[in-house]
C-alpha positions, 0 to 999 in steps of 0.5 A: 509499448509503441506511441502508437499502440492504442492506450486507455485511461479509466477515471474510477469513481464509485458509481462510474467509469470516465474512459478515455482511448488514446488512439493514433494521437486522438482521444475518444471518450466513454462512460458506463457504470461502474458495474459488471454490466458496465464492464461489457459494455466498455469491451463491446464499444472498445470492440466497435473502436477496432482495438485488439485487447493483446495490444491495448493497456488499461490503466487507472489510478489505485483508489483502494475500495473502488479500482481493486473490483474495476480491475479485477472485472476488466482482467475477467474479461481479458484487459491487460490493467495496470493499478497506477499510484496516484501520485505517479499521474498527479506528477506526470500532469504537473509536468505537463502543466495540467490547470484544469481538473474533471473526470474526462481531463483526469482518464485523458491525462491517465490514457497519456501517461499509460502511452508514455510509461507503458506501466507493469500490468497489475496482478490481482491479489489473492482472495486469501489475502483480499480477505486477510486485508478486509480483516485488518481493515476491520479490526483497526476500525474497532480499535479506533472505535474503541479509542473513541469510546474511552475518550468518550469515558475520560471526558465525562468523568471530567463532567462527574457523569458517572453513569455515562461512563458506565455505559460507555465502559460496557461498549469498550468491553464488547468492543475488546471481546470483538478485537480479541475475537477477530484477532484471533480470527486472523492468527487462524485465516494465515495459519489455514494458508500455507503461503501466507503462514510460511511468510508470516513465521519468516517475518515474524522471526525478526525481533521487534515484528509481531503478528499484527504487524506481518498480518497487516503487511500480507493483507496489503502488499501480498507476495513479496516476491513480486518486488525486484529488490528491498529499495523498490518494496520500501518505494512502494510502502512510502518509506523510502527518503526524499530529499530537497536539495537544489545547486548551494542554497536549498538544502532541506530536512531528509524526510520520509516520502509517505506515498504509499499506504498508511496502514502499513507504515502506522503498522511499522512505526511500533515495531521500529521503536521496539527493534531499535531497542531489542533487535541488535542489528537494528539497536547499533544501527539507530545507535549509529545514527544517533551518535552522528546527530540524526532526530529522534523521529528521522532515526525510527523513520530509518529503522522503519525502512531497514525493517522493510528490508529485513522483511523482504530479505527473510522472505526471499531467501525463506531464511529465518532472521539471524543477527549475523543475518548481514553476512548470509544469502540475502546480503543484497536484500538488506545492505542498501535500506541504510 
């Protein structure tokens, strides 16, 4: 993007949008309701500022439940929208030594980031992906509630309150039925959409990857083809390694970046444990890391990353997993995560 081209930063909150229009090196501010009427008001205001939409990029931070409806609404009005990982905006602000924080300052910071970095336009997830993600979110909430109730049953037993424990158990049974029903609906949803089913079948061909993990990955990531490499996908999910090395004196531990969505990383943990024992490729990989003295947690993190590379490879190639897959046509998709 030309540095003189206008850039818009939006700080999204539940009820309002704080907007900063960066044009000619100066910031013009506006606040509108976070609603379809507010989006139209923003478009009218920008028209009055004589901003050409085809020369302007609108940026906002990825805030999940709040940012996605805004991005979809603005795209429908003709805006080119980019949704950026908040960690990138935070790092950019630190590089500018920004000390103060409020909605207006945040919007202006996002606008400057937009003008300087020219982030890629955001692609809206398909309706079937959004539906799948919503079902996965609900399933996780139900499982969390069941675990909480099971913990309460244990607490009741310690105080010999069998009557209350029985009452809670009834709720656990009901939650289990709801979980089973929703898991069935998720499977049916994937089966009824050919794109989801194709990618799901390919991912599930990898030993250690089950249908539950596949559903979370497809619900939160969608089309894996939008990533240029397996490395880019791993970075998006926050499973890339982060090193702390400086000169000869600083030798910090290499850790997982954890900059992506927590739900996807959680969904990868147990598959990594299983794959390190039962997937022939990843078992050899994890044994080699153990032999080199890598701690158990670090090995699991490396296997999680390797699983991401394998999922990317099978989806991009359209070929189901095989033990000797690394020698196949998608070698570049699996080799960079070692």
